[in-house]
C-alpha positions as CSV (number, residue, x, y, z in Angstrom):
1,M,188.6,-5.6,207.7
2,T,187.7,-2.0,206.0
3,K,188.5,1.3,207.2
4,L,185.3,2.0,208.1
5,E,185.2,-1.4,210.2
6,L,188.5,-0.3,212.0
7,L,187.0,3.3,212.8
8,K,184.1,1.7,214.2
9,K,186.5,-0.8,216.2
10,A,188.7,2.1,217.8
11,K,188.3,3.4,221.2
12,T,191.3,5.3,222.1
13,K,193.3,8.1,220.7
14,P,196.4,5.7,219.6
15,D,193.9,3.5,217.9
16,L,192.3,6.7,215.5
17,A,196.3,7.9,215.3
18,K,197.1,4.5,213.8
19,L,194.4,4.7,211.4
20,L,195.7,8.2,210.8
21,G,198.9,7.0,209.9
22,I,200.4,9.3,212.7
23,K,202.0,8.6,216.2
24,S,199.7,9.1,219.0
25,S,202.3,11.4,220.7
26,A,202.3,13.6,217.8
27,L,198.3,13.9,217.5
28,T,198.4,14.7,221.1
29,Y,200.8,17.6,220.9
30,C,199.2,18.8,217.9
31,L,195.7,18.8,219.5
32,Y,196.3,19.6,222.9
33,V,200.0,21.2,223.5
34,I,200.2,23.7,220.5
35,K,197.5,26.2,220.5
36,P,194.8,26.3,217.8
37,E,195.4,30.0,216.9
38,S,199.1,29.3,215.8
39,Q,198.3,26.6,213.5
40,Y,195.6,28.7,211.5
41,K,196.5,31.0,208.7
42,K,194.0,34.0,208.0
43,F,193.2,35.7,204.9
44,S,190.2,36.8,202.7
45,I,189.3,36.4,199.4
46,P,186.7,38.7,197.2
47,K,183.5,37.1,196.5
48,K,182.0,37.2,193.0
49,N,179.0,39.1,194.2
50,G,181.2,41.7,196.5
51,G,182.7,41.2,199.8
52,E,185.0,38.9,201.2
53,R,185.3,35.5,202.0
54,F,187.8,34.7,205.2
55,I,189.7,31.4,204.9
56,H,191.6,29.7,207.7
57,A,194.0,27.6,206.6
58,P,196.0,25.2,208.8
59,S,199.4,24.6,208.5
60,G,202.1,22.6,209.8
61,M,201.1,19.4,211.6
62,L,197.5,20.0,212.0
63,K,197.5,20.2,208.2
64,T,199.1,16.8,207.7
65,V,196.3,15.3,210.4
66,Q,193.2,16.9,208.7
67,S,194.3,15.7,205.2
68,S,194.7,12.4,206.6
69,L,191.6,12.3,208.3
70,S,189.8,13.8,205.3
71,V,191.5,10.4,203.1
72,L,190.0,8.0,206.0
73,L,186.5,9.7,205.6
74,L,186.5,9.3,201.9
75,D,187.9,5.9,202.0
76,C,184.7,5.1,204.6
77,L,182.2,7.0,202.3
78,D,183.3,5.2,199.2
79,E,182.9,1.9,201.4
80,I,179.3,2.8,202.2
81,M,178.5,3.6,198.8
82,I,179.7,0.1,197.4
83,S,178.0,-1.4,200.1
84,R,174.7,0.1,199.5
85,F,174.7,0.2,195.5
86,P,176.7,-2.9,194.9
87,N,176.0,-3.0,191.4
88,S,176.9,0.5,190.6
89,E,179.9,1.7,188.4
90,L,181.2,2.7,191.7
91,A,181.9,-0.9,192.7
92,K,183.7,-1.9,189.7
93,Q,187.3,-2.3,189.4
94,K,187.6,0.1,186.3
95,A,186.3,3.1,188.4
96,K,189.2,3.2,190.6
97,N,191.6,4.6,187.6
98,S,188.5,7.0,185.9
99,R,188.8,10.7,186.5
100,V,184.9,10.8,187.0
101,L,182.2,8.5,187.0
102,K,179.6,8.5,184.4
103,I,176.6,10.8,184.7
104,K,174.4,8.3,182.1
105,C,174.5,4.8,182.2
106,E,172.7,1.9,180.4
107,S,170.7,0.8,183.3
108,S,169.6,2.6,186.5
109,Q,170.9,-0.5,188.5
110,S,174.7,0.7,187.4
111,K,173.7,4.3,187.9
112,Q,175.6,5.4,191.5
113,P,173.5,8.4,192.9
114,S,174.3,11.7,191.8
115,L,173.2,14.2,194.5
116,S,176.4,15.8,196.1
117,H,179.3,16.6,193.6
118,G,181.3,19.1,195.7
119,F,184.7,17.7,197.1
120,Q,184.0,14.2,196.4
121,R,186.0,11.4,194.5
122,K,185.1,11.2,190.8
123,R,182.8,14.4,191.2
124,S,183.2,18.0,190.2
125,I,181.3,21.2,189.2
126,I,181.3,19.8,185.8
127,T,179.6,16.5,186.8
128,N,177.1,18.9,188.7
129,A,176.4,21.1,185.8
130,M,176.0,17.8,183.4
131,M,173.1,16.7,185.7
132,H,171.0,19.5,184.4
133,L,171.6,19.6,180.7
134,G,168.8,20.5,178.3
135,K,166.5,21.6,181.4
136,K,164.1,24.4,180.4
137,N,164.7,26.1,184.1
138,V,167.5,25.8,186.4
139,L,166.9,27.2,190.2
140,N,169.9,28.0,192.2
141,L,169.7,28.1,196.1
142,D,172.5,29.3,198.4
143,L,172.8,28.0,202.2
144,E,173.9,30.8,204.0
145,N,177.3,30.6,206.1
146,F,177.3,27.2,205.0
147,F,180.9,25.9,206.8
148,G,179.7,27.7,210.1
149,S,176.7,26.0,210.6
150,F,178.7,22.8,211.6
151,N,179.9,23.6,215.2
152,F,181.9,21.1,217.4
153,G,178.5,19.5,218.8
154,R,177.2,18.8,215.6
155,V,180.0,17.1,214.5
156,R,180.9,15.1,217.2
157,G,176.9,14.1,217.8
158,F,177.0,13.0,213.7
159,F,179.8,10.6,214.4
160,I,178.3,9.1,217.5
161,K,174.8,8.9,216.1
162,N,174.7,8.2,212.5
163,K,173.8,4.8,211.4
164,D,176.6,4.3,209.5
165,F,179.6,5.3,211.7
166,L,178.2,4.8,215.4
167,L,181.5,5.7,216.4
168,N,182.8,5.8,220.2
169,P,182.5,8.6,222.2
170,E,186.0,9.3,222.3
171,I,186.9,8.7,218.8
172,A,184.0,11.2,217.7
173,T,185.3,14.0,220.3
174,V,189.2,13.7,218.6
175,I,187.4,13.7,215.3
176,A,185.6,17.1,216.2
177,K,188.8,18.2,217.7
178,I,191.0,17.8,214.8
179,A,188.4,19.3,212.3
180,C,186.8,22.2,214.5
181,Y,188.3,25.7,215.1
182,K,186.5,28.5,216.8
183,N,183.3,26.1,217.5
184,E,182.8,25.6,213.5
185,L,184.4,23.8,210.5
186,P,187.1,26.2,209.2
187,Q,186.5,26.9,205.5
188,G,190.1,25.9,204.3
189,S,190.8,23.1,206.2
190,P,190.9,19.7,204.0
191,C,188.9,17.7,206.5
192,S,185.9,20.4,206.7
193,P,184.2,19.9,202.9
194,V,184.4,16.2,203.4
195,I,182.6,16.0,207.0
196,T,180.0,18.8,205.4
197,N,179.0,16.3,202.9
198,L,178.6,13.7,205.4
199,I,176.3,15.5,207.4
200,T,174.2,17.0,204.8
201,N,173.7,13.8,203.0
202,S,170.2,13.3,205.0
203,L,169.5,16.8,203.3
204,N,170.3,15.7,200.1
205,I,168.1,12.5,200.3
206,R,165.0,14.8,201.8
207,L,165.4,17.3,198.8
208,A,166.1,14.7,196.1
209,K,162.5,12.8,197.0
210,I,160.7,16.5,196.6
211,A,162.4,16.7,193.5
212,S,161.5,13.4,192.1
213,K,157.9,13.7,192.9
214,E,157.7,16.7,190.8
215,S,159.8,14.7,188.0
216,L,162.5,17.5,188.9
217,T,166.5,16.8,188.8
218,Y,168.3,17.9,192.3
219,T,172.0,18.3,193.0
220,R,174.2,20.1,195.4
221,Y,177.5,21.6,195.1
222,A,178.8,22.8,198.5
223,D,176.7,25.6,199.5
224,D,175.0,25.6,196.0
225,I,171.5,24.0,196.0
226,T,170.4,23.1,192.0
227,F,166.8,21.9,190.9
228,S,165.8,21.4,187.3
229,T,162.8,21.1,185.3
230,R,162.0,20.4,181.3
231,K,158.5,22.2,182.5
232,A,157.9,26.1,181.7
233,D,158.2,26.9,185.3
234,F,158.5,25.4,188.7
235,P,156.3,23.8,190.8
236,S,154.8,25.8,194.0
237,T,156.3,23.4,196.5
238,I,159.8,24.0,194.8
239,A,159.5,27.9,194.1
240,K,156.7,30.2,193.4
241,K,157.5,33.3,191.0
242,V,156.7,36.6,192.7
243,N,157.3,40.1,190.5
244,N,160.1,38.3,188.6
245,N,161.8,37.0,191.8
246,Y,161.6,33.2,193.1
247,I,160.1,32.7,196.5
248,I,161.2,29.1,197.9
249,G,158.5,27.0,198.4
250,K,157.7,25.4,202.1
251,K,158.8,22.3,201.8
252,V,161.9,23.0,200.5
253,R,162.5,25.5,203.2
254,S,161.0,23.6,206.0
255,E,163.2,20.7,205.2
256,T,166.7,23.2,204.7
257,N,165.6,24.8,208.0
258,R,165.2,21.3,209.7
259,S,168.7,20.5,208.6
260,G,170.2,23.4,210.4
261,F,170.5,25.7,207.4
262,V,169.0,29.0,206.3
263,I,168.4,30.1,202.7
264,N,170.1,33.0,201.6
265,E,167.5,34.8,199.8
266,A,169.4,37.2,197.8
267,K,171.1,34.9,196.0
268,T,168.1,32.4,194.7
269,R,168.0,32.8,190.8
270,N,166.6,30.7,188.0
271,Q,168.2,30.4,184.6
272,F,166.4,29.5,181.3
């Protein structure tokens, strides 16, 4: 039985604890006895464009639990992708030993999806950039307050309603309890990026469809969205140039807002 099948079959906290490789009593103590405030260390790091980014890093037992959850969800994601794309490179045995997956393959049948490149196995900031090599224009969008856009209810609801998971509500509640802090996914937790990737997959698909219709390439690395084209400029459905600035098109903006995100206009930029 696969990890995903076992997770979907789980009905109680002990069932989930077993999948995470920890004792049920330890999970209960970590989530319901120790105060969350005592399990996070807050610090800030400077942003490239000024200001500060606040990090809430878990410590002790909670970090161990979150790391185990991250591995479990990544295993489930691999199983989902292999079942969906059985002829892709990802499904081949040799992929398990490679550091990254090929971006260019001999045929479309063996090419696995390359939409999300942040915090995923065999993907990196390098593979994200490779998707846009040789393009005339590369447009970058930034999603504002990315991790803060995922609250407890959104995380719990995803694991209950998403067709790939359809988890027992009690299991979904415990997962959200493990992952969330102060009603959002904390930046600094090992499981936050994995969960954001799962939830944001629907946005990836919708934006990739818009890009495909215009013969563009689309990728996302965490909160950074990229469109690229070989043409002299972007179609108005993607972005429109006004006084040397790019205004995001209605379709892209609508799909982004529909998925619960806001575009940070100040960070929209085009590179040649």
